[in-house]
C-alpha positions as CSV (number, residue, x, y, z in Angstrom):
1,M,5.2,-26.1,2.0
2,T,7.2,-25.9,-1.4
3,Q,8.6,-22.5,-2.1
4,Y,8.3,-21.6,-5.7
5,P,10.7,-18.8,-6.9
6,F,8.0,-16.8,-8.6
7,T,4.5,-16.8,-9.8
8,T,3.0,-15.3,-13.1
9,A,0.0,-13.3,-12.9
10,K,-1.8,-10.4,-14.6
11,I,-1.8,-7.0,-13.1
12,S,-3.8,-4.0,-14.1
13,F,-2.0,-0.9,-15.3
14,V,-2.8,2.5,-16.8
15,P,-1.8,2.5,-20.5
16,A,1.4,4.3,-21.4
17,G,-0.6,6.9,-23.5
18,I,-2.8,8.1,-20.7
19,R,-1.1,11.2,-19.1
20,A,-4.1,12.3,-16.8
21,P,-6.0,9.4,-15.7
22,A,-9.2,9.9,-13.6
23,A,-11.7,7.8,-11.6
24,T,-15.0,8.9,-10.3
25,Y,-16.1,6.9,-7.4
26,H,-19.8,6.1,-6.9
27,S,-19.7,4.5,-3.4
28,D,-17.3,3.5,-0.7
29,T,-16.7,0.0,-1.9
30,G,-14.3,1.0,-4.9
31,E,-16.6,1.1,-7.8
32,A,-15.7,3.8,-10.3
33,T,-15.9,5.2,-13.8
34,R,-12.5,5.7,-15.4
35,N,-11.5,7.8,-18.4
36,Y,-9.4,4.9,-19.7
37,E,-9.5,1.2,-20.2
38,P,-7.1,-0.6,-17.7
39,E,-4.3,-2.5,-19.4
40,M,-3.8,-6.1,-18.1
41,R,-0.3,-7.2,-18.3
42,E,1.1,-10.7,-17.4
43,V,4.1,-10.2,-15.2
44,Q,6.6,-12.2,-13.0
45,I,6.1,-11.7,-9.5
46,V,9.2,-13.0,-7.3
47,N,8.5,-14.9,-4.1
48,G,10.2,-12.3,-1.5
49,R,10.3,-15.1,1.1
50,L,13.3,-16.7,-0.6
51,Q,15.4,-13.5,0.0
52,E,13.5,-12.0,2.9
53,D,16.3,-10.0,4.4
54,R,17.3,-8.3,1.2
55,Y,14.1,-6.1,1.1
56,T,14.2,-2.9,3.3
57,L,12.0,0.1,3.5
58,D,14.6,2.7,2.5
59,Q,16.1,0.6,-0.3
60,N,13.2,-1.1,-1.9
61,G,10.3,0.8,-0.5
62,F,8.8,-2.1,1.3
63,E,9.8,-4.5,4.1
64,L,8.4,-7.6,5.8
65,V,8.1,-7.5,9.7
66,H,7.5,-10.3,11.9
67,Q,5.6,-8.9,14.7
68,P,2.6,-10.3,16.7
69,T,-0.6,-8.3,17.5
70,Q,-3.3,-8.4,19.9
71,L,-5.7,-7.4,17.3
72,G,-8.4,-9.9,16.3
73,P,-10.2,-10.4,13.0
74,V,-12.3,-7.1,13.5
75,T,-14.8,-6.3,10.5
76,E,-15.7,-2.8,11.3
77,D,-13.5,0.2,10.7
78,A,-15.1,2.0,13.7
79,D,-14.1,-1.0,16.2
80,P,-12.5,0.7,19.1
81,T,-9.9,-1.8,19.6
82,I,-8.2,-0.7,16.4
83,K,-7.3,2.7,17.9
84,S,-6.9,1.5,21.4
85,V,-4.9,-1.7,21.0
86,Y,-3.7,-1.7,17.3
87,Y,-2.7,1.9,16.8
88,P,0.0,1.7,19.7
89,E,1.4,-1.4,18.3
90,V,1.6,0.1,14.8
91,T,3.4,3.3,16.4
92,E,5.9,1.1,18.2
93,I,6.7,-0.9,14.8
94,L,7.2,2.3,12.8
95,K,9.5,3.7,15.3
96,Q,11.6,0.8,16.0
97,K,11.9,-0.1,12.3
98,T,12.5,3.5,10.9
99,G,13.9,5.6,13.8
100,A,11.2,8.2,13.3
101,R,11.0,10.9,15.8
102,D,7.1,11.4,15.5
103,V,4.5,9.1,14.3
104,L,1.0,10.4,13.2
105,I,-1.4,7.6,12.4
106,F,-4.4,9.3,10.6
107,D,-6.3,6.6,8.8
108,H,-6.9,2.8,8.5
109,T,-9.0,0.7,6.2
110,I,-10.3,-2.9,6.7
111,R,-10.7,-4.9,3.4
112,I,-12.7,-8.1,3.0
113,T,-13.4,-9.8,-0.1
114,G,-17.2,-10.6,-0.6
115,N,-18.2,-7.9,1.7
116,A,-21.0,-6.2,0.0
117,N,-20.9,-3.0,2.3
118,G,-17.1,-2.9,2.8
119,R,-14.0,-1.9,1.0
120,H,-12.6,-4.6,-1.2
121,P,-8.8,-5.1,-2.0
122,V,-7.6,-2.9,-4.8
123,Q,-6.6,-4.8,-8.0
124,S,-4.8,-2.0,-9.8
125,A,-1.1,-0.9,-9.6
126,H,-1.2,2.4,-7.6
127,N,0.7,4.5,-5.0
128,D,-1.4,6.2,-2.3
129,Y,0.1,9.6,-2.5
130,T,2.1,11.8,-5.0
131,E,4.6,14.5,-4.7
132,T,1.7,17.0,-4.4
133,S,-0.9,15.2,-2.4
134,A,1.5,14.0,0.5
135,P,2.4,17.4,1.7
136,K,-1.2,18.6,1.2
137,R,-2.4,15.8,3.4
138,V,0.2,16.7,6.1
139,K,-1.3,20.3,6.0
140,D,-4.8,19.3,6.1
141,L,-4.1,17.1,9.2
142,L,-1.9,19.3,11.2
143,G,-2.9,23.0,10.2
144,A,-0.5,25.4,8.7
145,Q,1.8,26.2,11.6
146,E,2.5,22.4,12.8
147,A,2.7,21.3,9.1
148,Q,5.4,23.8,8.5
149,R,7.2,22.4,11.4
150,W,6.8,18.8,10.2
151,L,7.6,19.7,6.5
152,S,10.8,21.7,7.2
153,T,12.4,18.2,8.1
154,R,12.4,15.0,6.4
155,V,8.7,13.4,6.3
156,A,7.6,10.0,5.0
157,Q,4.4,8.4,4.6
158,V,4.3,4.7,5.4
159,N,1.5,2.1,5.5
160,L,1.3,-1.0,7.6
161,W,-0.5,-3.8,6.0
162,R,-1.6,-6.9,7.9
163,P,-3.8,-9.9,7.3
164,L,-6.4,-10.3,10.0
165,V,-7.2,-14.0,8.8
166,G,-4.4,-16.0,7.7
167,P,-2.7,-17.6,5.9
168,V,-3.3,-15.2,2.9
169,T,-3.8,-17.4,-0.1
170,A,-6.2,-15.3,-2.2
171,L,-5.4,-11.8,-3.7
172,P,-2.1,-11.4,-2.0
173,L,-0.1,-8.0,-2.3
174,A,2.3,-7.4,-4.9
175,L,4.9,-4.6,-4.4
176,L,7.1,-3.0,-7.0
177,D,10.6,-2.6,-6.0
178,A,11.3,1.0,-5.8
179,Q,14.7,0.5,-7.4
180,T,13.1,-0.6,-10.6
181,L,10.5,2.2,-10.8
182,E,11.1,5.0,-13.0
183,P,9.5,8.4,-12.8
184,V,7.8,8.1,-16.2
185,D,6.0,5.1,-15.0
186,L,4.2,7.1,-12.6
187,R,0.8,8.7,-13.6
188,P,-0.8,11.5,-11.2
189,S,-4.4,10.3,-11.1
190,A,-7.6,12.2,-9.8
191,L,-9.8,10.3,-7.5
192,I,-13.1,12.2,-7.7
193,F,-15.6,11.6,-4.9
194,K,-18.9,13.2,-4.1
195,D,-17.3,15.5,-1.5
196,R,-13.7,15.7,-2.4
197,T,-11.1,15.2,-5.1
198,G,-7.9,13.4,-4.2
199,Q,-4.7,12.4,-6.0
200,I,-2.7,9.2,-6.1
201,Y,-0.2,7.7,-8.7
202,H,-1.4,5.0,-11.0
203,V,1.3,3.2,-12.8
204,S,2.2,2.2,-16.4
205,H,3.9,-1.0,-17.3
206,S,7.6,-1.1,-18.0
207,S,9.8,-4.3,-18.8
208,G,12.2,-3.2,-16.2
209,Q,10.0,-3.3,-13.4
210,R,10.5,-6.1,-10.6
211,W,7.5,-7.2,-8.6
212,T,7.6,-9.0,-5.3
213,Y,5.1,-10.7,-2.9
214,F,5.2,-12.8,0.4
215,P,2.9,-15.7,-0.1
216,N,0.9,-17.2,2.7
217,M,1.2,-14.3,5.3
218,S,0.1,-14.9,8.7
219,T,-1.7,-12.6,11.0
220,Q,1.7,-12.3,13.0
221,E,3.3,-10.9,10.0
222,A,3.0,-7.2,8.4
223,I,4.3,-5.3,5.4
224,L,5.7,-1.8,5.6
225,I,4.8,0.2,2.6
226,K,6.3,3.5,1.8
227,G,4.0,5.7,0.0
228,Y,6.0,9.0,0.0
229,D,9.5,10.2,1.2
230,S,10.5,13.9,1.1
231,D,14.1,12.8,0.9
232,T,15.4,13.1,-2.7
233,S,19.0,11.8,-1.8
234,G,18.4,8.2,-2.9
235,R,16.1,6.6,-0.5
236,A,12.9,4.7,-1.9
237,R,10.2,7.4,-2.3
238,F,7.1,5.7,-3.8
239,T,6.3,2.1,-3.7
240,P,3.3,1.1,-6.1
241,H,1.5,-2.1,-5.0
242,T,-1.6,-4.1,-5.9
243,A,-3.7,-6.9,-5.0
244,F,-3.7,-9.7,-7.7
245,V,-5.1,-13.1,-8.5
246,D,-2.6,-15.7,-7.8
247,P,-3.1,-18.8,-10.2
248,S,-1.8,-21.0,-7.7
249,T,-4.6,-20.3,-5.2
250,P,-6.6,-23.5,-4.6
251,D,-10.2,-23.3,-5.7
252,G,-12.5,-22.4,-2.8
253,L,-9.9,-20.2,-1.1
254,D,-11.0,-16.8,-2.3
255,M,-11.3,-14.7,1.0
256,R,-8.9,-12.0,1.9
257,H,-9.2,-10.1,5.2
258,S,-6.9,-7.4,6.0
259,I,-6.2,-4.0,7.5
260,E,-3.9,-1.3,6.6
261,V,-3.0,1.6,8.8
262,R,-1.5,5.0,7.2
263,A,0.8,7.3,9.0
264,F,3.1,10.2,8.4
265,L,6.6,10.1,10.1
266,R,8.8,12.8,11.1
267,F,12.7,12.6,11.2
268,D,15.4,14.6,13.0
């Protein structure tokens, strides 16, 4: 298969003038009303497979891993094999790739295009946690005393994203190289649900940003994505990402079926 050095596609950003974006969600499928009009920008997205080994979690905020799984193409978040079979696999990958002392898996989401009752791939540049919401999530999960023990050391939040049906030709994942992300590009954004309000970062476009993707991912591959790191010494801390419409996708190949698992990691 011919490997092209990049593709050019449109990505949805928050306009630079919007300082406090917010989205009110009306269902679990991702439909929302926003206080801004998304800005579509055409960007170059580099084919990461041509320099696969150069991307690391701590330097760029993401990393491609080649790890088989026993998990099949499950379609329901409540499928018991996700926790019994897949969570242990993810824990082992995270410990092996990061050297974390403790791994706390706390959430997962299955996304399927065309599924009226399910979660769809997110098509806007975003980062799952912020400087404020990540430590708050640790406290919500662990309680005050155990959270204090975790937060007194280095803590990171990492997602493991994997196709459940492959190869992925439709709506692949684009990742923003953390080395090209400026703090001013990040917009703390309120996510307003019926029973809670969360906070993530949305992203404004900048000409210096460098986007990467790994085309035609198989089910035996996964991407590690860093959503937060308490270490401010120079490691990648936030990694915006988004699904995007690849103009090279053949007509009729419009399905994407994936799972993302979210975890907090504690380091010595």
